[in-house]
C-alpha positions in Angstrom: 102.5 123.3 82.6 106.1 123.5 82.5 108.4 123.3 85.8 109.2 127.0 85.8 105.3 127.9 85.8 104.9 125.5 88.7 107.9 127.0 90.5 106.4 130.5 90.1 103.2 129.3 91.6 104.7 128.1 94.9 105.0 131.1 97.2 107.4 129.5 99.7 110.1 129.3 97.0 110.6 133.0 97.0 112.0 132.9 100.5 113.9 129.7 100.7 115.6 126.8 98.7 113.3 124.0 99.5 114.9 120.6 99.2 112.7 118.6 101.6 109.7 117.4 99.7 110.3 113.9 101.0 109.1 115.1 104.4 106.5 117.6 103.1 106.1 119.8 100.0 105.1 123.5 99.8 101.9 123.7 97.9 101.4 125.8 94.8 99.0 128.6 95.1 96.5 126.8 93.0 96.3 123.9 95.5 95.6 126.2 98.3 93.1 128.2 96.3 91.2 124.9 95.6 91.1 124.0 99.2 90.1 127.3 100.5 87.7 127.9 97.6 85.9 124.7 98.5 85.8 125.5 102.1 84.3 129.0 101.3 81.7 127.4 99.0 80.7 124.9 101.6 80.3 127.3 104.4 79.1 130.3 102.5 77.2 129.2 99.5 76.1 125.5 99.9 73.8 126.3 102.9 71.3 128.1 100.5 72.3 126.1 97.5 72.8 122.5 97.3 73.4 121.9 100.8 76.5 121.4 103.0 76.2 117.7 103.0 75.4 117.7 99.2 78.5 119.6 98.3 80.8 117.5 100.5 79.4 114.2 98.9 79.9 115.6 95.4 83.6 116.5 96.4 84.2 113.3 98.0 83.3 111.3 94.9 85.2 113.5 92.6 88.4 113.3 94.7 88.1 109.5 95.0 87.7 109.1 91.2 90.9 111.5 90.7 93.0 109.6 93.1 91.8 106.2 91.6 92.7 107.3 88.1 96.1 108.4 89.0 96.8 105.0 90.7 95.2 103.0 87.9 92.5 101.8 90.3 88.7 101.9 90.4 87.0 104.5 92.6 85.3 101.9 94.8 88.7 100.5 95.6 89.8 103.9 97.3 89.0 105.2 100.6 89.9 108.8 101.6 92.0 109.0 104.9 93.7 111.5 107.0 97.3 110.2 106.3 99.3 107.2 105.3 99.4 106.0 109.0 95.6 106.4 109.1 95.3 104.1 106.2 97.8 101.5 107.6 95.8 101.6 110.9 92.5 100.9 109.1 94.1 97.6 107.7 95.9 96.7 111.0 92.8 97.1 113.0 90.4 95.2 110.6 92.1 91.9 110.4 90.9 89.1 112.8 94.3 88.5 114.4 95.1 85.4 116.3 98.0 85.0 118.8 101.1 83.9 116.9 100.0 85.4 113.6 103.3 86.7 111.8 103.6 90.3 110.3 106.9 90.8 108.4 108.1 94.4 107.9 111.5 95.6 106.6 113.9 97.5 108.7 113.4 100.4 106.1 109.9 101.2 107.3 108.9 104.7 108.6 107.3 104.7 112.0 104.0 104.7 110.2 104.8 101.2 109.0 106.3 100.1 112.5 103.9 101.3 115.3 100.6 99.9 114.0 102.1 96.4 114.1 103.7 97.0 117.5 100.2 97.9 118.8 98.7 94.7 117.3 101.5 92.7 119.0 100.5 94.2 122.3 96.9 93.9 121.7 96.6 90.4 120.1 100.0 88.8 120.7 101.1 88.7 117.0 104.7 88.3 116.1 106.3 91.2 114.3 109.3 89.9 112.3 111.8 92.5 111.0 113.6 91.8 107.7 117.1 93.2 107.5 118.1 95.0 104.4 121.5 96.4 103.1 121.8 99.9 102.2 118.1 100.1 101.2 118.3 96.7 99.3 115.9 93.8 99.9 117.2 90.3 99.3 114.4 88.4 97.9 115.7 85.1 99.1 115.6 86.4 102.8 112.1 87.6 102.0 111.0 84.3 100.7 112.2 82.7 104.0 110.7 85.5 106.3 107.2 85.3 104.8 106.9 81.5 104.6 104.6 81.5 107.6 103.4 85.1 107.6 99.9 86.5 107.5 101.0 89.9 106.1 104.0 91.7 104.8 104.3 95.4 105.1 107.0 97.2 103.0 107.5 100.7 101.4 107.6 101.3 97.7 110.6 103.5 98.1 112.9 103.7 101.2 112.7 107.1 102.9 116.1 106.9 104.2 118.2 105.8 101.2 115.8 106.6 98.4 116.0 103.1 96.9 113.1 101.7 95.0 112.0 98.4 96.5 111.1 95.5 94.1 107.3 95.6 95.0 105.8 93.5 92.4 108.4 90.7 93.1 107.9 91.0 96.9 104.1 90.8 96.5 104.4 87.7 94.3 106.6 86.0 96.8 104.2 86.8 99.7 101.2 85.7 97.9 102.8 82.4 96.9 103.3 81.9 100.7 99.7 82.9 101.4 100.5 86.2 102.9 98.8 89.5 102.1 100.8 92.7 101.4 100.4 96.2 102.4 102.5 98.9 100.7 103.5 102.3 102.2 103.6 104.2 99.0 103.8 107.7 100.4 107.1 108.6 98.7 106.1 107.2 95.1 103.0 109.1 93.8 103.9 112.5 92.4 107.4 111.7 91.5 106.9 108.4 89.5 104.0 106.5 87.9 102.2 104.2 90.3 100.0 101.4 88.9 98.3 99.2 91.5 97.8 96.5 89.0 101.4 96.2 88.3 102.2 96.0 92.0 99.4 93.6 92.8 99.3 94.5 96.6 96.3 93.9 98.6 96.5 97.3 100.3 98.3 100.6 99.4 98.4 103.5 101.7 99.6 106.9 100.9 99.1 110.7 101.3 99.3 113.9 99.3 101.4 116.2 101.3 104.8 115.1 99.8 105.3 114.7 96.0 101.7 115.4 95.2 102.1 118.9 96.4 99.0 118.8 98.6 98.1 120.0 102.1 98.2 117.9 105.3 95.3 115.9 106.1 94.6 114.2 102.8 95.5 110.7 102.6 94.3 107.5 100.7 94.0 103.7 101.0 93.6 101.4 98.1 92.0 98.0 99.0 91.9 95.4 96.3 88.3 94.2 95.8 89.2 90.5 96.8 91.2 91.6 99.8 88.4 93.8 101.0 86.4 90.7 102.0 89.2 89.7 104.5 88.8 92.9 106.4 86.2 93.5 109.3 86.4 97.2 110.3 86.6 97.8 114.0 85.2 101.3 113.7 82.1 102.4 112.0 80.3 105.6 110.8 77.3 106.5 108.8 79.5 107.5 105.7 80.7 103.9 105.6 77.6 102.0 106.5 73.9 102.0 106.4 71.7 101.3 109.4 69.1 98.4 109.1 66.4 97.0 111.4 67.7 94.0 113.4 65.9 91.9 115.8 67.7 92.0 119.1 67.1 90.3 122.5 64.9 93.2 123.5 63.0 93.6 120.2 63.9 96.0 117.4 67.4 97.0 117.6 69.7 98.9 115.2 71.7 96.8 112.9 74.0 97.8 110.1 75.6 97.0 106.8 79.0 98.1 105.7 79.4 99.7 102.3 80.2 97.1 99.8 83.5 98.9 98.8 86.5 100.6 100.3 84.4 103.6 101.4 83.4 101.6 104.4 86.4 103.0 106.1 85.2 106.6 105.8 83.4 107.4 109.0 81.8 110.8 109.0 82.0 114.5 108.4 85.8 114.6 107.8 87.3 117.8 106.4 87.0 117.7 102.7 89.1 120.9 102.0 92.5 119.0 102.1 91.3 116.3 99.8 90.1 119.0 97.3 93.6 120.5 97.5 95.1 117.0 97.1 93.0 116.7 93.9 94.2 119.9 92.6 97.9 118.7 93.4 97.3 115.6 91.4 95.9 117.6 88.5 98.9 119.9 88.8 101.5 117.0 88.6 99.7 115.5 85.7 99.7 118.9 83.9 103.4 118.9 84.2 103.5 115.2 83.2 105.3 112.5 85.1 107.8 112.0 82.3 108.9 115.5 82.8 108.9 115.2 86.6 111.2 112.1 86.3 113.5 113.4 83.7 114.1 116.6 85.7 114.5 114.8 89.0 117.0 112.5 87.4 119.0 115.3 85.9 119.1 117.4 89.2 120.0 114.3 91.5 122.7 113.3 89.1 124.1 116.9 89.6 124.0 116.7 93.3 125.3 113.2 93.6 128.3 114.3 91.4 128.9 117.2 93.8 128.6 115.0 96.8 131.3 112.8 95.7 132.2 110.1 98.4 129.8 111.6 100.9 126.8 110.0 98.9 125.0 107.2 100.6 122.2 106.8 98.2 122.6 104.9 95.0 124.8 106.6 92.5 122.4 105.8 89.6 119.0 107.4 89.6 116.1 105.7 91.5 114.2 108.7 93.2 114.4 112.3 94.4 115.8 111.3 97.7 119.5 111.9 98.2 121.2 110.8 101.5 124.6 111.8 102.3 127.1 111.5 105.2 127.8 114.4 107.6 129.7 114.3 110.9 126.9 116.0 112.8 123.7 115.8 110.6 121.4 117.8 112.9 124.0 120.7 113.1 124.4 120.6 109.4 120.5 120.9 109.0 120.3 123.7 111.4 123.2 125.6 109.7 121.7 125.2 106.3 118.3 126.3 107.5 119.9 129.5 108.8 121.2 130.0 105.3 117.7 129.5 103.7 118.3 126.0 102.5 115.8 123.4 103.8 116.8 119.7 104.0 116.4 117.2 106.9 118.4 114.5 108.9 117.5 110.8 109.1 118.3 108.5 111.8 119.2 105.2 110.0 121.8 105.8 108.6 122.3 108.9 110.8 122.9 111.2 107.8 121.3 114.2 106.0 118.8 113.9 103.3 117.9 116.2 100.4 114.8 115.8 98.3 114.7 117.2 94.8 111.4 117.7 93.1 110.4 119.0 89.6 110.2 122.6 90.8 113.8 122.6 92.0 116.6 124.0 89.8 120.3 123.5 89.0 120.8 126.7 91.1 119.1 125.1 94.0 121.4 122.1 93.9 124.6 124.3 93.5 123.6 126.5 96.4 123.3 123.4 98.6 126.7 122.0 97.4 128.3 125.4 97.9 126.9 125.7 101.5 128.2 122.2 102.4 
């Protein structure tokens, strides 16, 4: 599939210039058709065919395999979640925290990578240590000092404010040398650049499909390294992620349980599968376009945008991602004015600025329209 064919399959692009994929992407028709087609099959056909549960289980395993292959993981290392923050919460609430345990996070984290640790601080008395960065850049010497006594490091693979790529593999190595585990918020990476969990080496990776993978809301994923899985004790349980066994209790026979031996232990019950079927179609669509094509086109278009922005540019001049942040006196007012003109971008808070997101379905005409409006 070429980018023009993909663009033609996204109905929303007929009515606006969409440069906000870093927040959420409009889906191609094929993605929505896959989700609605599955839902219709499950509710209309499955009851008198393979069964509603049977079709859901089949879809679940297919989606898990597709996500795993896209990330270079094994299917049993992937759990289906509702969102990135859902996956982060699975990890945060499954660690046996002790008062004084240290979690290090960067000051680049999205609230999804901030709030779960704030909650663990209030519940368990852990220390949350914020690591300062400089315009989206992480100093590895500062990181080494910060994680020296830490239990876990949380960092993004790509900063959502500046669009910088963080040195994930190097950060993981430093944290592991200090005895800390690492959780990566990867939501901005899959779909616009290759992600290989083996190269990163992180213990946990959380993401979602509604951005660069072109999927619908409600379809996330959590990668858990098979060794790291042994360190987590889920605080929630459901019959999709555990089996009941007979256990001898104080009053005789009681219900016991055994968690699933893989990452599926974090899947609780009858979650909606349609969004994940849509995510699977989104992954297949991006792979049909080809990540080389995706990256080459994003680089060319962001170079064009950055050249036009001149001194207003806050993101790196050289290509790192499709996120381009630029200065504006009143960012929210600029966003509103552009929206009225049919151009969709967003503002960010730190730096207080505007951010455009360029994906493979965008064109040079989209970029020029934004520059002309500015």
